Z-matrix of the N, CA and C atoms (Angstrom, degrees):
N
C 1 1.467
C 2 1.523 1 109.67
N 3 1.322 2 116.64 1 142.03
C 4 1.464 3 121.65 2 -177.62
C 5 1.525 4 110.79 3 -73.77
N 6 1.329 5 114.95 4 155.20
C 7 1.463 6 120.57 5 173.64
C 8 1.523 7 109.16 6 -123.54
N 9 1.330 8 114.72 7 154.42
C 10 1.464 9 121.70 8 -175.52
C 11 1.522 10 108.94 9 -130.91
N 12 1.325 11 115.52 10 141.83
C 13 1.461 12 120.86 11 179.53
C 14 1.530 13 108.97 12 -86.49
N 15 1.313 14 115.58 13 107.51
C 16 1.465 15 121.96 14 -176.21
C 17 1.526 16 108.81 15 -111.20
N 18 1.331 17 116.43 16 122.39
C 19 1.465 18 120.45 17 -178.35
C 20 1.524 19 112.25 18 -96.12
N 21 1.322 20 117.13 19 -19.83
C 22 1.464 21 121.40 20 177.17
C 23 1.516 22 109.70 21 -151.64
N 24 1.329 23 115.17 22 146.08
C 25 1.468 24 121.38 23 167.11
C 26 1.521 25 106.76 24 -147.07
N 27 1.312 26 115.58 25 129.82
C 28 1.462 27 119.45 26 -173.23
C 29 1.526 28 109.86 27 -164.01
N 30 1.323 29 115.35 28 166.62
C 31 1.465 30 122.46 29 174.53
C 32 1.521 31 108.19 30 -107.50
N 33 1.308 32 116.43 31 136.24
C 34 1.457 33 121.87 32 174.36
C 35 1.526 34 107.44 33 -156.38
N 36 1.319 35 116.18 34 -157.96
C 37 1.461 36 120.22 35 168.74
C 38 1.520 37 108.01 36 -102.94
N 39 1.314 38 115.53 37 152.01
C 40 1.457 39 118.94 38 169.90
C 41 1.516 40 107.65 39 -66.29
N 42 1.323 41 116.23 40 123.84
C 43 1.455 42 119.82 41 -177.43
C 44 1.504 43 114.12 42 -86.04
N 45 1.343 44 116.70 43 -11.88
C 46 1.460 45 118.62 44 -174.30
C 47 1.521 46 111.31 45 -155.07
N 48 1.321 47 114.48 46 172.32
C 49 1.468 48 125.30 47 175.78
C 50 1.533 49 112.12 48 69.14
N 51 1.328 50 116.48 49 -157.08
C 52 1.464 51 121.59 50 -165.43
C 53 1.525 52 113.55 51 -63.72
N 54 1.325 53 117.86 52 -31.35
C 55 1.467 54 120.32 53 -176.68
C 56 1.528 55 111.65 54 -107.69
N 57 1.308 56 116.78 55 27.93
C 58 1.465 57 120.98 56 178.55
C 59 1.519 58 110.22 57 -55.36
N 60 1.323 59 115.54 58 133.77
C 61 1.456 60 121.40 59 179.38
C 62 1.508 61 114.54 60 92.50
N 63 1.339 62 117.91 61 -13.05
C 64 1.462 63 121.19 62 178.93
C 65 1.528 64 110.48 63 -90.32
N 66 1.327 65 115.68 64 150.06
C 67 1.461 66 119.86 65 174.06
C 68 1.522 67 110.45 66 -60.09
N 69 1.319 68 115.41 67 144.07
C 70 1.464 69 120.49 68 178.21
C 71 1.520 70 109.67 69 -152.12
N 72 1.323 71 114.77 70 150.17
C 73 1.466 72 121.81 71 169.54
C 74 1.521 73 106.87 72 -95.72
N 75 1.308 74 116.58 73 128.18
C 76 1.458 75 121.37 74 179.90
C 77 1.522 76 110.39 75 -105.20
N 78 1.324 77 115.11 76 131.86
C 79 1.459 78 122.30 77 172.02
C 80 1.525 79 105.69 78 -119.10
N 81 1.336 80 116.08 79 112.20
C 82 1.461 81 120.06 80 -177.66
C 83 1.527 82 109.68 81 -105.76
N 84 1.333 83 114.81 82 122.27
C 85 1.461 84 121.13 83 -178.92
C 86 1.525 85 110.98 84 -93.14
N 87 1.320 86 114.92 85 153.83
C 88 1.465 87 121.44 86 178.40
C 89 1.521 88 110.48 87 -82.23
N 90 1.331 89 115.69 88 143.87
C 91 1.461 90 120.76 89 169.88
C 92 1.508 91 114.52 90 93.32
N 93 1.342 92 114.81 91 141.73
C 94 1.460 93 121.54 92 178.04
C 95 1.520 94 108.73 93 -146.97
N 96 1.316 95 115.76 94 151.13
C 97 1.462 96 121.12 95 178.80
C 98 1.524 97 112.62 96 -93.43
N 99 1.338 98 117.60 97 -1.13
C 100 1.460 99 121.74 98 177.46
C 101 1.524 100 110.13 99 -118.75
N 102 1.330 101 115.37 100 169.24
C 103 1.466 102 121.25 101 178.88
C 104 1.526 103 108.22 102 -141.19
N 105 1.316 104 115.85 103 72.31
C 106 1.462 105 121.03 104 -176.16
C 107 1.528 106 110.33 105 -70.28
N 108 1.337 107 115.08 106 140.12
C 109 1.455 108 119.55 107 -176.86
C 110 1.515 109 113.63 108 -61.45
N 111 1.330 110 118.12 109 -31.59
C 112 1.463 111 121.56 110 -175.72
C 113 1.529 112 113.09 111 -101.74
N 114 1.325 113 118.36 112 9.42
C 115 1.470 114 121.47 113 -174.38
C 116 1.526 115 111.16 114 -52.51
N 117 1.334 116 116.71 115 131.15
C 118 1.464 117 120.91 116 -179.99
C 119 1.529 118 112.48 117 -99.65
N 120 1.334 119 116.75 118 6.20
C 121 1.474 120 119.95 119 175.66
C 122 1.530 121 110.59 120 -131.71
N 123 1.341 122 116.52 121 37.87
C 124 1.470 123 119.95 122 -179.80
C 125 1.523 124 111.72 123 -56.51
N 126 1.325 125 116.26 124 -31.64
C 127 1.463 126 120.07 125 -178.63
C 128 1.526 127 111.74 126 -58.99
N 129 1.333 128 117.32 127 -30.33
C 130 1.470 129 120.83 128 -178.69
C 131 1.519 130 112.11 129 -73.34
N 132 1.324 131 116.92 130 -12.31
C 133 1.456 132 121.76 131 -176.79
C 134 1.523 133 113.00 132 -102.96
N 135 1.332 134 116.65 133 -3.13
C 136 1.460 135 120.24 134 -177.42
C 137 1.522 136 110.60 135 -74.12
N 138 1.328 137 115.06 136 145.59
C 139 1.471 138 120.46 137 -174.32
C 140 1.527 139 112.43 138 -58.66
N 141 1.312 140 117.70 139 -37.23
C 142 1.460 141 119.88 140 -175.20
C 143 1.511 142 115.29 141 -97.46
N 144 1.324 143 117.73 142 16.13
C 145 1.460 144 119.70 143 -177.15
C 146 1.532 145 110.44 144 -64.07
N 147 1.336 146 117.95 145 133.34
C 148 1.469 147 119.92 146 177.02
C 149 1.530 148 110.71 147 -65.32
N 150 1.318 149 116.38 148 143.22
C 151 1.464 150 120.14 149 179.59
C 152 1.518 151 110.22 150 -150.70
N 153 1.332 152 115.49 151 160.68
C 154 1.459 153 122.70 152 170.72
C 155 1.520 154 108.44 153 -98.29
N 156 1.300 155 116.78 154 145.45
C 157 1.462 156 120.73 155 170.31
C 158 1.524 157 107.52 156 -98.19
N 159 1.320 158 116.00 157 110.41
C 160 1.456 159 121.60 158 -176.41
C 161 1.518 160 110.26 159 -118.27
N 162 1.314 161 116.20 160 141.88
C 163 1.468 162 121.44 161 175.61
C 164 1.531 163 109.61 162 -86.02
N 165 1.339 164 115.61 163 172.96
C 166 1.468 165 119.13 164 173.86
C 167 1.524 166 110.31 165 -56.18
N 168 1.336 167 116.32 166 -44.26
C 169 1.466 168 119.94 167 -178.61
C 170 1.519 169 111.40 168 -62.98
N 171 1.343 170 116.65 169 -40.34
C 172 1.466 171 120.12 170 178.32
C 173 1.526 172 110.83 171 -58.74
N 174 1.319 173 115.69 172 -46.05
C 175 1.465 174 120.42 173 -177.19
C 176 1.523 175 110.84 174 -67.92
N 177 1.324 176 116.79 175 -45.91
C 178 1.469 177 120.27 176 179.54
C 179 1.522 178 110.44 177 -62.09
N 180 1.326 179 117.57 178 -44.08
C 181 1.467 180 120.89 179 -179.98
C 182 1.525 181 110.93 180 -61.55
N 183 1.334 182 116.52 181 -42.04
C 184 1.464 183 120.28 182 178.75
C 185 1.525 184 110.44 183 -61.07
N 186 1.315 185 116.11 184 -46.01
C 187 1.467 186 120.25 185 -179.66
C 188 1.523 187 110.56 186 -62.63
N 189 1.314 188 117.60 187 -43.97
C 190 1.471 189 120.65 188 179.20
C 191 1.526 190 111.20 189 -58.38
N 192 1.326 191 116.29 190 -42.89
C 193 1.469 192 120.37 191 -176.46
C 194 1.527 193 111.93 192 -64.57
N 195 1.324 194 117.21 193 -28.92
C 196 1.466 195 119.42 194 -179.59
C 197 1.522 196 112.21 195 -72.13
N 198 1.342 197 117.20 196 -24.50
C 199 1.461 198 123.55 197 -176.06
C 200 1.533 199 112.58 198 62.03
N 201 1.327 200 116.47 199 21.14
C 202 1.466 201 122.02 200 174.93
C 203 1.523 202 108.21 201 -95.63
N 204 1.315 203 117.06 202 137.45
C 205 1.470 204 121.28 203 -171.13
C 206 1.529 205 113.89 204 -89.92
N 207 1.338 206 118.04 205 -22.04
C 208 1.466 207 121.06 206 178.26
C 209 1.518 208 110.15 207 -96.71
N 210 1.321 209 116.23 208 132.60
C 211 1.464 210 121.80 209 177.00
C 212 1.521 211 108.02 210 -123.00
N 213 1.324 212 116.48 211 129.51
C 214 1.460 213 121.44 212 176.91
C 215 1.517 214 108.92 213 -114.52
N 216 1.331 215 115.87 214 118.12
C 217 1.462 216 121.94 215 174.72
C 218 1.518 217 107.16 216 -95.54
N 219 1.333 218 116.26 217 121.25
C 220 1.452 219 120.51 218 -172.37
C 221 1.517 220 109.83 219 -141.53
N 222 1.306 221 116.66 220 -170.10
C 223 1.461 222 118.95 221 -176.39
C 224 1.511 223 111.36 222 -161.67
N 225 1.353 224 111.05 223 -148.96
C 226 1.453 225 127.15 224 16.04
C 227 1.533 226 113.40 225 47.95
N 228 1.310 227 112.90 226 -161.81
C 229 1.463 228 120.95 227 177.93
C 230 1.519 229 109.20 228 -126.86
N 231 1.337 230 117.79 229 107.21
C 232 1.470 231 120.20 230 -176.06
C 233 1.521 232 114.31 231 -61.80
N 234 1.329 233 118.36 232 -32.88
C 235 1.463 234 119.85 233 -172.61
C 236 1.527 235 113.84 234 -78.38
N 237 1.337 236 118.04 235 -4.37
C 238 1.471 237 118.80 236 173.66
C 239 1.525 238 111.33 237 -97.09
N 240 1.325 239 117.20 238 1.59
C 241 1.461 240 120.15 239 178.98
C 242 1.525 241 109.44 240 -72.08
N 243 1.319 242 115.95 241 134.71
C 244 1.466 243 120.53 242 179.46
C 245 1.529 244 110.09 243 -59.19
N 246 1.320 245 116.40 244 130.91
C 247 1.471 246 123.50 245 177.23
C 248 1.526 247 113.50 246 63.89
N 249 1.322 248 117.23 247 26.62
C 250 1.465 249 118.47 248 178.16
C 251 1.527 250 110.82 249 -61.67
N 252 1.329 251 117.08 250 -25.89
C 253 1.467 252 119.90 251 177.81
C 254 1.523 253 111.52 252 -61.63
N 255 1.333 254 116.96 253 -33.09
C 256 1.464 255 120.18 254 179.10
C 257 1.524 256 110.99 255 -67.48
N 258 1.319 257 116.46 256 -36.87
C 259 1.460 258 119.57 257 176.92
C 260 1.526 259 110.37 258 -66.79
N 261 1.323 260 117.17 259 -40.78
C 262 1.465 261 120.21 260 178.79
C 263 1.520 262 111.15 261 -63.58
N 264 1.320 263 116.62 262 -39.29
C 265 1.466 264 120.26 263 177.49
C 266 1.524 265 110.98 264 -66.20
N 267 1.332 266 116.80 265 -35.89
C 268 1.466 267 119.96 266 177.34
C 269 1.526 268 110.68 267 -64.57
N 270 1.318 269 117.15 268 -38.93
C 271 1.462 270 120.58 269 178.24
C 272 1.525 271 111.81 270 -66.97
N 273 1.333 272 117.27 271 -24.40
C 274 1.471 273 120.04 272 179.06
C 275 1.519 274 111.88 273 -59.52
N 276 1.322 275 117.17 274 -26.68
C 277 1.463 276 121.51 275 -178.59
C 278 1.524 277 112.29 276 -79.47
N 279 1.331 278 116.30 277 -8.35
C 280 1.467 279 121.28 278 -178.25
C 281 1.528 280 108.46 279 -100.02
N 282 1.324 281 116.15 280 89.78
C 283 1.463 282 120.97 281 -171.65
C 284 1.524 283 114.08 282 -62.76
N 285 1.330 284 117.20 283 -28.26
C 286 1.461 285 119.46 284 -173.89
C 287 1.524 286 112.64 285 -98.08
N 288 1.325 287 117.66 286 11.21
C 289 1.459 288 121.78 287 -179.44
C 290 1.523 289 109.49 288 -113.58
N 291 1.336 290 115.91 289 132.93
C 292 1.466 291 121.95 290 178.49
C 293 1.522 292 108.54 291 -108.51
N 294 1.308 293 116.13 292 123.72
C 295 1.462 294 121.73 293 -175.09
C 296 1.527 295 109.74 294 -105.21
N 297 1.315 296 115.64 295 130.41
C 298 1.462 297 121.64 296 172.75
C 299 1.522 298 108.29 297 -116.66
N 300 1.318 299 116.23 298 131.36
C 301 1.461 300 121.24 299 176.05
C 302 1.517 301 108.55 300 -106.07
N 303 1.326 302 115.91 301 121.60
C 304 1.455 303 121.15 302 174.07
C 305 1.524 304 107.76 303 -93.15
N 306 1.329 305 116.31 304 109.06
C 307 1.459 306 120.83 305 -176.51
C 308 1.524 307 110.19 306 -119.90
N 309 1.317 308 115.82 307 150.13
C 310 1.466 309 119.86 308 -171.67
C 311 1.526 310 114.49 309 -79.97
N 312 1.320 311 117.79 310 -1.45
C 313 1.453 312 120.80 311 175.35
C 314 1.507 313 115.46 312 90.16
N 315 1.325 314 117.12 313 -0.37
C 316 1.470 315 120.30 314 -178.48
C 317 1.523 316 113.06 315 -97.37
N 318 1.331 317 116.84 316 -14.29
C 319 1.464 318 121.78 317 -174.99
C 320 1.525 319 109.42 318 -99.12
N 321 1.318 320 116.69 319 132.06
C 322 1.467 321 121.60 320 177.54
C 323 1.529 322 108.98 321 -65.66
N 324 1.327 323 116.84 322 121.43
C 325 1.467 324 120.42 323 -175.29
C 326 1.522 325 113.18 324 -94.88
N 327 1.328 326 118.44 325 2.02
C 328 1.470 327 120.92 326 -173.10
C 329 1.523 328 112.09 327 -54.85
N 330 1.334 329 117.35 328 -48.35
C 331 1.466 330 119.84 329 -176.56
C 332 1.520 331 111.49 330 -67.47
N 333 1.323 332 117.23 331 -29.95
C 334 1.459 333 120.29 332 179.93
C 335 1.529 334 110.69 333 -77.48
N 336 1.323 335 117.23 334 -40.33
C 337 1.461 336 120.17 335 176.57
C 338 1.523 337 110.99 336 -61.27
N 339 1.332 338 116.06 337 -33.71
C 340 1.467 339 120.47 338 -179.10
C 341 1.523 340 112.23 339 -65.51
N 342 1.334 341 117.35 340 -19.09
C 343 1.460 342 120.69 341 178.94
C 344 1.523 343 111.44 342 -70.10
N 345 1.334 344 116.54 343 -23.48
C 346 1.460 345 120.00 344 -179.03
C 347 1.515 346 111.20 345 72.21
N 348 1.316 347 116.07 346 -148.66
C 349 1.458 348 121.02 347 177.02
C 350 1.517 349 113.01 348 84.70
N 351 1.321 350 114.19 349 -171.69
C 352 1.463 351 122.01 350 -173.56
C 353 1.526 352 110.67 351 -92.03
N 354 1.323 353 116.59 352 50.59
C 355 1.461 354 122.68 353 -174.01
C 356 1.521 355 109.57 354 -119.64
N 357 1.325 356 116.14 355 131.99
C 358 1.463 357 121.35 356 171.21
C 359 1.522 358 108.62 357 -118.00
N 360 1.318 359 115.15 358 158.21
C 361 1.463 360 121.26 359 -175.04
C 362 1.523 361 109.85 360 -121.65
N 363 1.326 362 115.58 361 130.56
C 364 1.453 363 121.64 362 170.60
C 365 1.518 364 107.34 363 -110.49
N 366 1.328 365 115.38 364 108.58
C 367 1.456 366 121.44 365 -175.85
C 368 1.525 367 109.95 366 -99.48
N 369 1.311 368 116.82 367 127.31
C 370 1.453 369 120.14 368 169.91
C 371 1.524 370 109.81 369 -74.98
N 372 1.326 371 115.74 370 147.85
C 373 1.463 372 120.04 371 160.26
C 374 1.516 373 105.51 372 -111.55
N 375 1.320 374 116.01 373 118.16
C 376 1.452 375 121.14 374 -177.87
C 377 1.525 376 109.37 375 -82.65
N 378 1.316 377 115.70 376 107.44
C 379 1.458 378 122.17 377 -178.56
C 380 1.535 379 110.86 378 -75.43
N 381 1.347 380 118.20 379 172.96
C 382 1.465 381 120.45 380 -173.16
C 383 1.525 382 115.54 381 -52.26
N 384 1.339 383 118.65 382 -37.38
C 385 1.468 384 119.48 383 -175.98
C 386 1.523 385 113.20 384 -66.90
N 387 1.332 386 117.05 385 -14.93
C 388 1.472 387 120.50 386 178.50
C 389 1.517 388 111.95 387 -74.03
N 390 1.340 389 116.81 388 -26.14
C 391 1.457 390 121.28 389 -173.48
C 392 1.513 391 113.50 390 78.87
N 393 1.333 392 117.87 391 4.70
C 394 1.464 393 122.37 392 -173.99
C 395 1.526 394 113.22 393 -122.51
N 396 1.312 395 117.36 394 12.74
C 397 1.463 396 119.56 395 -173.12
C 398 1.527 397 112.59 396 -59.60
N 399 1.319 398 117.32 397 -35.19
C 400 1.471 399 120.16 398 -176.91
C 401 1.522 400 112.68 399 -66.40
N 402 1.332 401 117.57 400 -13.05
C 403 1.465 402 121.30 401 -179.26
C 404 1.526 403 113.14 402 -89.65
N 405 1.303 404 118.28 403 -2.57
C 406 1.458 405 120.41 404 -176.25
C 407 1.531 406 111.59 405 -67.64
N 408 1.339 407 115.45 406 136.25
C 409 1.468 408 122.32 407 178.17
C 410 1.530 409 107.85 408 -94.93
N 411 1.313 410 115.94 409 92.04
C 412 1.464 411 120.70 410 -174.61
C 413 1.523 412 112.37 411 -70.58
N 414 1.329 413 117.15 412 -19.35
C 415 1.470 414 120.17 413 176.61
C 416 1.524 415 111.59 414 -61.16
N 417 1.329 416 117.34 415 -22.08
C 418 1.464 417 120.35 416 179.75
C 419 1.522 418 112.43 417 -58.70
N 420 1.329 419 116.91 418 -25.81
C 421 1.456 420 119.47 419 -177.12
C 422 1.523 421 112.06 420 -71.82
N 423 1.326 422 116.51 421 -6.46
C 424 1.466 423 120.73 422 173.04
C 425 1.525 424 112.15 423 -83.32
N 426 1.326 425 117.53 424 -15.09
C 427 1.466 426 121.11 425 -171.89
C 428 1.520 427 113.42 426 -110.21
N 429 1.322 428 117.75 427 -18.72
C 430 1.463 429 119.63 428 -174.39
C 431 1.525 430 111.13 429 -76.46
N 432 1.337 431 114.98 430 158.50
C 433 1.460 432 120.69 431 179.59
C 434 1.521 433 109.78 432 -140.81
N 435 1.314 434 115.96 433 -167.46
C 436 1.466 435 121.14 434 -174.47
C 437 1.524 436 113.35 435 -67.02
N 438 1.325 437 117.42 436 -16.58
C 439 1.463 438 120.20 437 177.61
C 440 1.521 439 112.40 438 -82.63
N 441 1.325 440 116.40 439 -12.04
C 442 1.457 441 121.35 440 -176.62
C 443 1.528 442 110.45 441 -100.78
N 444 1.326 443 115.58 442 179.17
C 445 1.464 444 121.12 443 178.93
C 446 1.520 445 109.28 444 -144.94
N 447 1.327 446 115.01 445 150.15
C 448 1.462 447 121.42 446 168.53
C 449 1.521 448 107.14 447 -118.50
N 450 1.324 449 115.06 448 130.52
C 451 1.464 450 121.19 449 -176.37
C 452 1.528 451 109.45 450 -118.49
N 453 1.326 452 115.75 451 123.22
C 454 1.462 453 121.78 452 175.89
C 455 1.525 454 108.11 453 -99.22
N 456 1.313 455 116.92 454 115.47
C 457 1.457 456 121.72 455 177.04
C 458 1.522 457 107.22 456 -92.61
N 459 1.328 458 116.56 457 113.32
C 460 1.460 459 120.64 458 -171.40
C 461 1.528 460 111.15 459 -116.74
N 462 1.325 461 114.53 460 141.39
C 463 1.457 462 119.89 461 178.88
C 464 1.507 463 113.47 462 -130.50
N 465 1.344 464 116.81 463 4.02
C 466 1.463 465 120.23 464 -175.21
C 467 1.523 466 110.01 465 -159.63
N 468 1.327 467 115.38 466 169.72
C 469 1.462 468 120.64 467 174.98
C 470 1.525 469 110.46 468 -62.57
N 471 1.329 470 116.80 469 -38.67
C 472 1.467 471 120.49 470 177.89
C 473 1.521 472 110.73 471 -59.23
N 474 1.325 473 116.49 472 -40.59
C 475 1.466 474 120.28 473 178.21
C 476 1.527 475 111.24 474 -63.02
N 477 1.323 476 116.58 475 -41.09
C 478 1.463 477 120.03 476 178.90
C 479 1.525 478 111.10 477 -63.00
N 480 1.317 479 116.66 478 -41.99
C 481 1.467 480 120.36 479 178.43
C 482 1.527 481 110.72 480 -62.28
N 483 1.327 482 116.62 481 -40.66
C 484 1.466 483 120.18 482 178.78
C 485 1.523 484 110.36 483 -66.61
N 486 1.309 485 117.51 484 -40.61
C 487 1.467 486 121.70 485 177.02
C 488 1.524 487 110.21 486 -55.87
N 489 1.320 488 116.88 487 -50.32
C 490 1.462 489 121.18 488 -179.97
C 491 1.523 490 111.01 489 -59.58
N 492 1.316 491 116.46 490 -42.97
C 493 1.468 492 121.14 491 -179.77
C 494 1.521 493 111.58 492 -59.56
N 495 1.331 494 117.02 493 -46.70
C 496 1.467 495 120.98 494 -176.79
C 497 1.526 496 110.99 495 -70.77
N 498 1.322 497 117.13 496 -41.24
C 499 1.470 498 120.18 497 178.22
C 500 1.520 499 110.24 498 -58.50
N 501 1.317 500 116.53 499 -44.06
C 502 1.466 501 120.07 500 -178.55
C 503 1.524 502 111.98 501 -72.37
N 504 1.333 503 117.04 502 -43.59
C 505 1.466 504 120.35 503 -176.38
C 506 1.520 505 111.91 504 -61.85
N 507 1.343 506 116.89 505 -38.24
C 508 1.465 507 120.94 506 -176.18
C 509 1.527 508 112.70 507 -105.74
N 510 1.325 509 116.94 508 8.46
C 511 1.476 510 121.76 509 -179.98
C 512 1.525 511 111.31 510 48.16
N 513 1.314 512 115.58 511 43.75
C 514 1.461 513 119.71 512 -174.87
C 515 1.519 514 112.22 513 -63.29
N 516 1.321 515 116.57 514 -34.40
C 517 1.462 516 119.05 515 -177.96
C 518 1.520 517 112.50 516 -69.20
N 519 1.328 518 117.62 517 -10.81
C 520 1.461 519 121.54 518 176.88
C 521 1.527 520 112.49 519 -95.56
N 522 1.314 521 117.49 520 -23.03
C 523 1.469 522 119.72 521 -173.02
C 524 1.526 523 114.34 522 -110.41
N 525 1.341 524 117.76 523 -14.72
C 526 1.459 525 119.01 524 -176.28
C 527 1.525 526 109.34 525 -156.98
N 528 1.329 527 116.80 526 -179.67
C 529 1.463 528 121.66 527 175.59
C 530 1.525 529 108.71 528 -87.01
N 531 1.320 530 116.04 529 136.84
C 532 1.464 531 121.03 530 -177.21
C 533 1.525 532 109.29 531 -123.12
N 534 1.328 533 115.37 532 131.41
C 535 1.461 534 122.13 533 179.63
C 536 1.526 535 109.66 534 -125.55
N 537 1.319 536 115.74 535 144.04
C 538 1.463 537 121.62 536 169.13
C 539 1.517 538 107.13 537 -112.59
N 540 1.318 539 115.79 538 125.37
C 541 1.461 540 121.47 539 -176.39
C 542 1.528 541 109.54 540 -122.80
N 543 1.337 542 118.62 541 122.97
C 544 1.461 543 119.52 542 -179.81
C 545 1.526 544 112.09 543 -74.01
N 546 1.329 545 115.97 544 141.86
C 547 1.460 546 119.92 545 168.85
C 548 1.524 547 106.50 546 -64.45
N 549 1.308 548 116.64 547 122.60
C 550 1.466 549 121.04 548 -172.79
C 551 1.529 550 110.43 549 -56.99
N 552 1.341 551 115.61 550 122.33
C 553 1.453 552 120.98 551 176.81
C 554 1.514 553 115.42 552 83.78
N 555 1.346 554 118.11 553 -0.52
C 556 1.470 555 120.49 554 -175.85
C 557 1.520 556 114.02 555 -105.94
N 558 1.313 557 117.45 556 -23.45
C 559 1.463 558 120.84 557 -177.20
C 560 1.525 559 108.35 558 -146.97
N 561 1.307 560 116.30 559 142.84
C 562 1.460 561 121.55 560 179.67
C 563 1.534 562 108.86 561 -76.64
N 564 1.333 563 118.29 562 122.69
C 565 1.470 564 119.71 563 178.07
C 566 1.526 565 113.11 564 -54.40
N 567 1.333 566 117.55 565 -29.24
C 568 1.465 567 120.32 566 178.23
C 569 1.525 568 111.13 567 -62.60
N 570 1.326 569 116.89 568 -33.38
C 571 1.466 570 120.34 569 177.64
C 572 1.529 571 110.88 570 -67.56
N 573 1.324 572 116.08 571 -33.12
C 574 1.468 573 119.88 572 176.83
C 575 1.525 574 109.96 573 -67.07
N 576 1.331 575 116.37 574 -43.47
C 577 1.466 576 120.17 575 178.45
C 578 1.526 577 110.26 576 -60.52
N 579 1.332 578 116.67 577 -44.26
C 580 1.468 579 120.12 578 178.58
C 581 1.527 580 110.65 579 -59.16
N 582 1.325 581 116.53 580 -42.29
C 583 1.465 582 121.07 581 179.78
C 584 1.523 583 110.45 582 -63.94
N 585 1.320 584 116.86 583 -41.72
C 586 1.461 585 120.74 584 178.92
C 587 1.525 586 111.06 585 -62.48
N 588 1.331 587 116.80 586 -41.07
C 589 1.464 588 120.87 587 178.97
C 590 1.526 589 110.46 588 -65.14
N 591 1.320 590 116.02 589 -47.00
C 592 1.468 591 121.07 590 -177.09
C 593 1.525 592 112.11 591 -61.97
N 594 1.335 593 116.46 592 -28.16
C 595 1.462 594 120.16 593 -174.62
C 596 1.525 595 113.44 594 -111.82
N 597 1.338 596 116.19 595 16.13
C 598 1.472 597 121.52 596 174.74
C 599 1.528 598 112.33 597 51.88
N 600 1.323 599 116.17 598 46.11
C 601 1.471 600 120.39 599 -179.15
C 602 1.527 601 108.88 600 -86.04
N 603 1.337 602 115.13 601 71.25
C 604 1.460 603 121.60 602 -170.50
C 605 1.521 604 114.10 603 -70.89
N 606 1.308 605 117.91 604 -31.11
C 607 1.463 606 120.77 605 -175.57
C 608 1.523 607 112.36 606 -107.91
N 609 1.318 608 115.42 607 27.77
C 610 1.462 609 122.73 608 177.63
C 611 1.519 610 107.67 609 -118.11
N 612 1.326 611 116.94 610 142.04
C 613 1.464 612 121.07 611 -177.80
C 614 1.527 613 110.72 612 -112.53
N 615 1.330 614 115.93 613 137.29
C 616 1.458 615 120.85 614 167.90
C 617 1.517 616 107.99 615 -77.05
N 618 1.303 617 116.24 616 135.66
C 619 1.462 618 121.44 617 -179.32
C 620 1.525 619 109.39 618 -126.41
N 621 1.307 620 116.11 619 127.58
C 622 1.459 621 121.49 620 171.64
C 623 1.520 622 108.05 621 -106.93
N 624 1.311 623 116.90 622 142.14
C 625 1.466 624 120.92 623 -179.32
C 626 1.529 625 108.53 624 -76.17
N 627 1.324 626 116.01 625 98.63
C 628 1.464 627 121.22 626 -172.32
C 629 1.520 628 112.65 627 -56.08
N 630 1.330 629 116.52 628 -39.17
C 631 1.463 630 119.60 629 -175.48
C 632 1.525 631 112.02 630 -63.36
N 633 1.338 632 117.11 631 -25.07
C 634 1.464 633 119.48 632 -179.58
C 635 1.526 634 112.17 633 -80.81
N 636 1.324 635 116.80 634 -11.92
C 637 1.454 636 121.27 635 174.92
C 638 1.527 637 111.13 636 -97.06
N 639 1.323 638 116.61 637 -26.60
C 640 1.466 639 120.71 638 179.83
C 641 1.525 640 110.78 639 -82.31
N 642 1.330 641 116.12 640 -42.47
C 643 1.462 642 122.04 641 -178.92
C 644 1.526 643 109.98 642 -118.65
N 645 1.312 644 115.96 643 173.19
C 646 1.464 645 120.70 644 172.97
C 647 1.529 646 108.87 645 -57.00
N 648 1.342 647 118.40 646 135.30
C 649 1.469 648 120.19 647 -177.98
C 650 1.522 649 114.55 648 -57.67
N 651 1.334 650 117.59 649 -22.37
C 652 1.464 651 120.94 650 -179.77
C 653 1.527 652 112.88 651 -94.62
N 654 1.326 653 116.91 652 -1.80
C 655 1.471 654 120.90 653 -177.26
C 656 1.525 655 110.88 654 -64.73
N 657 1.329 656 115.71 655 135.94
C 658 1.466 657 120.47 656 175.82
C 659 1.529 658 109.70 657 -98.75
N 660 1.318 659 114.74 658 162.12
C 661 1.452 660 119.74 659 175.45
C 662 1.511 661 114.34 660 72.32
N 663 1.338 662 116.29 661 23.80
C 664 1.464 663 120.45 662 177.97
C 665 1.527 664 109.98 663 -130.05
């Protein structure tokens, strides 16, 4: 049986995307293939970060015991974990559990989408201020659907312009849910609203990270 490096597991509310405000079980994996300038979980990507080695059964059993129906697999980057497909297949047997994968947008999701099941994907688009824009896998926009989401994390006017460009070029607002999320402390959310109004972004949602308003922005396990 496969094992996975898990640096955190906890119950909280979903702070963002389609199920924001709902209870969720979070499974945070160690390691990421990107190094975004504004990353708020850099500690999870450090070589010496403490972690548990958990099997598929360990993770499923933990989720069952919580009796929470939403599961968020996050990181780090969950889709670079060895044998993550086996964990997704194990979750397929849990009819009453909804799995959301928070992925950084650099990993091709085609093989994972082909697995089917009760899994949705929230893909980041790393805008220029992240320093990682060139790593984005734009082919992913061929596979996403209305159950998935694309999240633009913006910290500047340049980021907003890039968000608009990508949404229009790939007609994202017609094929999936689209969110704009401000880098905490870097851009005024009111400026994002003004930009949305000026550019008729009718099917795009502003998203604030709820957990950073409820708890200290640096708090872990929330």
